[in-house]
C-alpha positions as CSV (number, residue, x, y, z in Angstrom):
1,X,0.0,0.0,0.0
2,X,1.4,3.4,-1.0
3,X,1.8,6.2,1.5
4,X,-0.9,8.3,-0.2
5,X,-3.4,5.5,0.0
6,X,-2.6,4.9,3.7
7,X,-3.1,8.6,4.4
8,X,-6.3,8.7,2.5
9,X,-7.6,5.6,4.3
10,X,-6.7,7.2,7.7
11,X,-8.4,10.5,6.8
12,X,-11.5,8.6,5.7
13,X,-11.5,6.5,8.9
14,X,-11.2,9.7,10.9
15,X,-14.1,11.3,9.1
16,X,-16.3,8.2,9.7
17,X,-15.4,8.2,13.4
18,X,-16.0,11.9,13.9
19,X,-18.8,12.5,11.4
20,X,-21.5,10.2,12.7
21,X,-22.4,8.6,9.3
22,X,-24.8,6.0,10.7
23,X,-26.9,8.7,12.3
24,X,-26.9,10.7,9.1
25,X,-28.1,7.7,7.1
26,X,-30.8,7.0,9.7
27,X,-31.9,10.7,9.4
28,X,-32.0,10.4,5.6
29,X,-34.1,7.3,5.7
30,X,-36.5,8.8,8.3
31,X,-36.9,11.9,6.2
32,X,-37.1,10.1,2.8
33,X,-34.1,12.0,1.4
34,X,-31.8,9.1,0.7
35,X,-30.2,9.9,-2.7
36,X,-30.9,6.6,-4.4
37,X,-31.6,8.1,-7.8
38,X,-28.4,10.1,-7.6
39,X,-26.4,7.1,-6.7
40,X,-27.9,5.1,-9.5
41,X,-27.3,7.9,-12.0
42,X,-23.7,8.1,-10.8
43,X,-23.1,4.4,-11.2
44,X,-24.7,4.3,-14.7
45,X,-22.6,7.3,-15.8
46,X,-19.4,5.7,-14.5
47,X,-20.2,2.4,-16.3
48,X,-20.7,4.3,-19.6
49,X,-17.4,6.1,-18.9
50,X,-15.6,2.8,-18.3
51,X,-17.0,1.4,-21.5
52,X,-16.0,4.5,-23.5
53,X,-12.4,3.9,-22.3
54,X,-12.6,0.2,-23.2
55,X,-11.9,-0.9,-19.7
56,X,-13.1,-4.1,-17.9
57,X,-14.0,-5.8,-21.1
58,X,-16.7,-3.2,-21.9
59,X,-16.8,-1.4,-25.2
60,X,-18.8,1.2,-27.1
61,X,-17.5,0.0,-30.5
62,X,-20.9,0.6,-32.0
63,X,-20.7,4.3,-31.3
64,X,-19.5,6.2,-34.4
65,X,-18.6,9.4,-32.6
66,X,-15.5,10.4,-30.6
67,X,-15.4,8.3,-27.5
68,X,-13.2,10.8,-25.7
69,X,-16.0,13.3,-25.8
70,X,-18.5,10.6,-24.6
71,X,-16.2,9.6,-21.7
72,X,-15.7,13.2,-20.5
73,X,-19.4,14.1,-20.9
74,X,-20.6,11.2,-18.8
75,X,-17.9,11.8,-16.2
76,X,-19.2,15.3,-15.9
77,X,-22.7,13.9,-15.5
78,X,-21.5,11.6,-12.8
79,X,-20.1,14.6,-10.9
80,X,-23.4,16.4,-11.3
81,X,-25.2,13.3,-9.8
82,X,-22.8,13.4,-6.8
83,X,-23.4,17.2,-6.3
84,X,-27.2,16.5,-6.4
85,X,-26.9,13.7,-3.9
86,X,-24.8,15.9,-1.6
87,X,-27.4,18.7,-1.9
88,X,-30.2,16.4,-1.0
89,X,-28.4,15.0,2.0
90,X,-27.2,18.5,3.1
91,X,-30.9,19.5,3.8
92,X,-30.9,16.9,6.6
93,X,-27.6,18.1,8.1
94,X,-28.8,21.7,8.6
């Protein structure tokens, strides 16, 4: 494991221990603001991005356009889905 990965893992662990993620999830479920649609959109966008890069045995060979543009566009869409999910959850944190 590289030092950067170790540092990132320790920071993530610290945020989990300090940030009360279980309580946040319970609040989201109780208030019906769990970002399920946003998570699904993010996953779908990242799968299309992976296929556009010909990774993991996936391919968009049938697409006649520029795959670099497709990959960058769906990655941007994935980031928008993440931002939408954070916005939905942030209403609970207030």
